[in-house]
C-alpha positions in Angstrom: -15.9 -33.9 -115.6 -13.4 -33.9 -112.9 -13.9 -35.6 -109.7 -15.3 -32.7 -107.5 -18.2 -32.2 -109.9 -18.9 -36.0 -110.1 -19.2 -36.2 -106.5 -21.2 -33.2 -106.2 -23.4 -34.3 -108.7 -23.7 -37.6 -107.2 -24.7 -36.3 -103.7 -27.2 -33.7 -105.5 -29.1 -36.9 -106.8 -29.0 -39.0 -103.9 -30.3 -35.8 -101.8 -32.9 -35.1 -104.5 -34.1 -38.5 -104.8 -34.4 -38.9 -101.1 -36.0 -35.7 -100.1 -36.9 -33.6 -102.9 -37.7 -29.8 -103.1 -35.5 -26.8 -101.9 -33.8 -26.5 -98.5 -37.1 -26.6 -95.8 -36.6 -23.5 -93.7 -34.5 -21.4 -96.0 -35.0 -17.9 -94.7 -33.2 -15.8 -97.0 -35.7 -14.0 -98.5 -37.9 -13.2 -95.4 -35.1 -12.7 -92.8 -36.5 -15.4 -90.4 -34.8 -18.2 -88.8 -32.5 -18.3 -86.2 -29.7 -15.8 -85.4 -26.6 -15.2 -83.5 -23.2 -16.0 -84.1 -21.7 -19.8 -84.2 -18.3 -20.0 -83.3 -16.9 -23.3 -85.4 -13.6 -24.7 -84.1 -11.7 -26.5 -87.4 -8.1 -27.4 -87.8 -5.3 -26.1 -89.3 -5.5 -23.3 -92.4 -4.3 -25.6 -95.3 -6.2 -29.1 -94.3 -9.3 -30.2 -94.8 -11.2 -29.2 -91.9 -10.9 -25.7 -92.8 -12.0 -25.9 -95.9 -15.2 -27.7 -94.7 -15.8 -25.0 -92.2 -15.9 -22.3 -94.5 -18.1 -24.0 -96.7 -20.1 -24.8 -93.9 -19.8 -21.1 -92.8 -21.1 -19.9 -96.5 -24.1 -21.7 -96.5 -25.0 -21.2 -92.7 -25.2 -17.4 -93.5 -26.5 -17.7 -97.2 -30.1 -19.6 -95.7 -30.0 -17.6 -92.3 -29.0 -14.3 -92.6 -29.8 -13.9 -88.9 -26.6 -16.2 -88.1 -23.2 -15.1 -88.3 -20.8 -18.1 -88.4 -16.8 -17.3 -87.9 -14.4 -20.2 -87.9 -11.6 -20.2 -86.2 -8.4 -22.5 -87.1 -6.8 -25.0 -84.7 -4.7 -27.7 -84.0 -7.4 -29.9 -84.3 -9.8 -32.4 -82.5 -8.7 -32.4 -79.1 -7.8 -28.7 -79.0 -12.0 -28.2 -80.2 -13.4 -30.4 -78.1 -11.5 -28.5 -75.2 -12.6 -25.0 -76.7 -16.1 -26.3 -76.4 -16.0 -27.5 -73.4 -14.3 -24.3 -71.8 -17.4 -22.4 -73.5 -15.0 -20.6 -76.4 -16.6 -22.7 -79.4 -20.2 -23.8 -80.3 -19.5 -26.3 -83.0 -16.8 -28.5 -83.6 -15.3 -30.6 -86.2 -13.8 -33.9 -84.3 -12.5 -37.4 -84.8 -15.3 -39.7 -83.7 -12.3 -41.8 -82.3 -11.3 -38.4 -80.3 -15.0 -37.7 -79.2 -15.1 -41.4 -77.9 -12.2 -40.3 -75.5 -13.9 -37.3 -74.3 -16.7 -39.2 -72.7 -14.3 -40.3 -70.0 -10.5 -41.3 -70.2 -7.0 -40.2 -69.2 -7.3 -37.4 -71.9 -10.4 -36.2 -70.6 -10.4 -37.8 -67.1 -13.7 -35.3 -66.6 -16.0 -36.1 -69.6 -16.8 -33.6 -71.8 -20.9 -33.8 -72.6 -20.9 -33.5 -76.7 -23.8 -33.7 -79.1 -23.7 -34.5 -82.6 -25.5 -32.8 -85.3 -24.2 -35.4 -88.2 -21.3 -37.8 -89.3 -20.1 -35.4 -92.0 -17.1 -37.2 -93.8 -14.5 -39.6 -93.8 -10.3 -38.8 -93.6 -8.0 -41.0 -94.3 -5.1 -41.9 -92.5 -2.2 -41.0 -94.3 1.2 -42.1 -93.1 3.9 -40.7 -95.8 7.4 -41.4 -95.1 10.2 -40.0 -98.3 10.4 -42.3 -100.8 14.5 -42.7 -100.2 14.0 -44.0 -96.5 14.5 -47.6 -95.9 10.6 -47.7 -94.2 8.2 -49.7 -95.6 6.0 -50.0 -92.7 5.6 -48.8 -89.4 7.3 -51.1 -87.8 10.6 -50.0 -89.9 10.0 -46.5 -88.1 12.2 -47.6 -85.0 15.5 -45.0 -84.8 13.9 -42.8 -87.5 12.3 -39.5 -86.4 8.6 -38.5 -87.4 6.2 -35.9 -87.1 2.7 -37.7 -85.5 0.8 -34.7 -85.9 0.2 -31.4 -84.1 -0.2 -31.5 -80.3 -4.1 -31.3 -80.0 -4.9 -32.9 -82.8 -6.7 -36.2 -83.3 -3.8 -37.5 -85.3 -1.5 -37.0 -82.7 -3.6 -39.5 -80.6 -3.8 -42.1 -83.3 -0.2 -41.8 -84.2 1.1 -42.9 -80.7 -1.1 -45.5 -80.6 -0.4 -46.5 -83.9 3.3 -47.1 -82.7 2.3 -48.9 -79.7 0.4 -51.4 -81.9 3.6 -52.0 -84.0 5.7 -53.0 -81.1 7.1 -49.7 -80.7 7.8 -47.1 -78.0 6.9 -43.5 -79.1 9.8 -40.9 -77.8 12.1 -44.2 -76.9 12.4 -46.6 -80.0 10.9 -43.7 -82.4 11.7 -39.7 -81.8 8.5 -38.0 -82.2 8.0 -34.4 -82.7 4.4 -32.6 -82.9 4.7 -30.4 -85.8 1.9 -28.6 -87.7 1.3 -29.7 -90.9 3.3 -26.8 -92.7 6.1 -27.5 -90.7 6.1 -30.9 -91.1 6.7 -30.8 -94.6 9.2 -28.3 -94.1 11.2 -31.3 -92.0 10.8 -34.0 -94.3 12.0 -31.8 -97.0 15.4 -30.9 -94.9 15.3 -34.6 -93.7 14.8 -34.1 -90.1 12.0 -36.0 -90.0 11.6 -38.8 -92.3 7.7 -39.1 -92.4 4.8 -37.4 -91.0 1.3 -38.2 -89.9 -1.9 -36.8 -91.2 -5.8 -37.5 -90.6 -7.6 -35.6 -93.5 -8.9 -35.9 -96.9 -7.2 -36.6 -100.4 -5.6 -35.8 -101.8 -4.2 -33.1 -99.4 -2.4 -30.1 -101.3 1.0 -30.4 -98.7 1.1 -34.1 -99.7 0.8 -33.7 -103.1 3.4 -31.0 -102.9 5.8 -33.6 -101.2 5.1 -36.6 -103.2 6.5 -34.3 -106.4 9.6 -33.6 -104.5 11.3 -35.2 -102.9 8.5 -37.8 -103.2 6.7 -40.2 -100.9 5.9 -43.4 -99.9 2.5 -44.2 -98.0 2.9 -46.8 -95.2 -0.1 -49.5 -94.9 -1.6 -49.1 -91.7 -5.0 -51.3 -92.0 -3.2 -54.3 -90.3 -2.9 -52.1 -87.0 -6.4 -51.3 -87.0 -7.8 -54.0 -84.1 -5.0 -52.5 -81.6 -6.2 -49.0 -82.3 -9.8 -49.8 -82.2 -9.6 -51.4 -78.5 -12.3 -53.0 -76.5 -15.0 -50.9 -78.6 -14.6 -52.4 -81.6 -13.8 -50.5 -85.4 -17.4 -49.3 -85.4 -17.3 -47.9 -81.6 -14.6 -45.8 -82.6 -15.4 -44.7 -86.1 -12.2 -46.6 -87.6 -12.3 -48.8 -90.8 -10.0 -50.4 -93.1 -10.1 -48.1 -96.4 -7.9 -48.0 -99.8 -6.2 -44.9 -100.7 -8.0 -44.0 -104.3 -5.5 -44.8 -107.1 -5.1 -41.2 -108.3 -4.8 -39.5 -104.8 -0.7 -39.8 -105.1 1.5 -41.1 -107.1 2.7 -44.5 -105.2 -1.1 -44.6 -103.0 -2.7 -46.8 -104.8 -4.2 -49.4 -103.5 -2.2 -49.0 -99.9 -4.6 -50.2 -97.4 -5.1 -48.0 -94.3 -7.5 -46.5 -91.6 -10.4 -44.4 -92.3 -11.8 -42.0 -89.6 -15.3 -40.8 -89.6 -15.9 -37.4 -88.3 -18.6 -35.5 -86.5 -19.4 -32.0 -86.3 -20.7 -31.8 -82.7 -21.9 -29.0 -80.1 -22.7 -28.6 -77.1 -26.0 -29.8 -75.2 -27.1 -26.6 -74.5 -27.2 -25.4 -78.4 -30.5 -23.8 -79.2 -32.5 -26.4 -80.8 -33.4 -23.9 -83.4 -29.8 -23.9 -84.8 -29.0 -27.5 -84.8 -32.3 -27.9 -86.5 -31.2 -25.4 -89.3 -27.7 -27.0 -89.3 -29.2 -30.6 -89.7 -31.3 -29.3 -92.5 -28.2 -27.9 -94.7 -26.0 -30.8 -94.2 -28.8 -33.0 -95.7 -30.1 -30.7 -98.4 -27.0 -29.1 -99.8 -25.1 -31.8 -99.0 -23.2 -30.8 -102.8 -21.8 -27.6 -101.4 -19.8 -29.3 -98.7 -17.2 -31.1 -101.0 -13.9 -29.1 -100.9 -11.7 -28.4 -103.8 -9.8 -31.4 -105.2 -11.9 -34.2 -103.5 -11.2 -37.7 -105.2 -13.0 -40.2 -103.1 -16.4 -40.4 -101.5 -14.5 -39.4 -98.1 -17.2 -36.7 -97.8 -20.7 -36.4 -96.3 -23.2 -38.9 -97.3 -26.9 -38.1 -96.5 -27.8 -41.4 -95.8 -24.9 -41.9 -93.2 -25.3 -38.6 -91.2 -26.9 -40.2 -87.9 -24.3 -42.8 -87.8 -22.4 -40.6 -85.6 -21.2 -44.0 -83.0 -21.5 -43.3 -79.4 -21.8 -39.5 -79.5 -25.8 -38.9 -79.2 -27.6 -36.4 -81.8 -28.5 -33.4 -80.3 -32.4 -33.2 -79.8 -32.8 -30.4 -82.4 -30.9 -32.3 -84.9 -33.2 -35.6 -84.4 -36.2 -33.4 -84.8 -35.2 -32.2 -87.9 -33.8 -35.7 -89.3 -37.6 -37.2 -88.4 -39.3 -34.1 -90.4 -37.1 -34.7 -93.4 -36.7 -38.5 -93.3 -40.4 -39.3 -91.3 
């Protein structure tokens, strides 16, 4: 049994043990249920947001034939919140940390009203450097160029804060580029950057390829957590210490990094019937939302879906959770 199969089996057991039965409100046969177009903002095409989004779209359309789910790839969390704000998306995947920033910060001076469908999974901050680079901690990056994620991504925000937490000034002490993942991988191969930061599932196929050639080292990040979390604490930011799974990459075993929870969010005006339908899918079809190659428990847990931090649940989601759990 491979790891993905084992994880799906565990989720299926948890789902059936908690709720039992088939999907409540599955209208694939009679054609009833909510209808319309859902525009889902995800992430880069080769990253796990997009993989999760494609799985979600498949399940939405199978359970509710009246709903069409269009997946849009983007730079990531910041861009996704902007798309929701401007009416160009109905649903989005975002880092909890970035969703908190949308409530009114320098990044979003005018708060963006968001509602959550659920906390869908946890990603890992993965700061990978070339194995031949003289860098073993974030503080060692002084003078070495790095990519901190694409502009518009949540990783880019966290990357700048990581450098600051280590006493380094982004752009001054450390030359910083904001490259999409494929471009960052090419830059690392050629040596124009010594490292790159990714917020994603493990193993990430792009990093697995780089781990084979030219070889990677993963920097420990957990010691920088208190500075990353800020005044609201780690729980409020959706951050916690995690260790990279032993089998994720060749040299990753036991590296203490930062886990970041991820939310499926929407605008407050999303139809409550649609919000409820999505919630039921997440709860009762949890095994279907595990992308290929997943090795950890970083994907949604039916027991933690309601843990959305400072982002309130959509009323339609609240009603669905109550009907399912009592």
